[in-house]
Phi, psi and omega in degrees: 000130181274136175270167181302323182288341181271343182281128180258142177245153177259139174251135175269106183286139177079356181253121177248128179258143176290143178296141177285139179251119178243126178242142171277322179202144179248134182242139172274133178237152177246129180243143181222128180288132173240176186300326183235024178161208185231129173271131182242121177251138178238088188301324184299331180245003180067032183252156174223146175210183189217138175233139180283325182242150180300322181297337184268355186303310183299314181297314181297317179297315180297320178297319179296314180298316180299318181294323183275332186253337184086000176286132178301140184307322182291347182254012182251130174246150178228144174238118185266139172237124180277131179259130181277000000 
């Protein structure tokens, strides 16, 4: 029986692989610019939340979805549509 220290692994030198993206569920979100941030609507769950910066929209939306649905944050994908 081989122990972990006896098992050899091969490294592919010079080859970088893109990380695999696994989603449990993907949600469409609607974003709307307001005077001091972004309103985020999540129609599939009837939720709304708010982000101060554009960069934070995805994280805030995923946290809201995770809190309302119980789906782990790492398994949630979002696709944003900006509403004028």
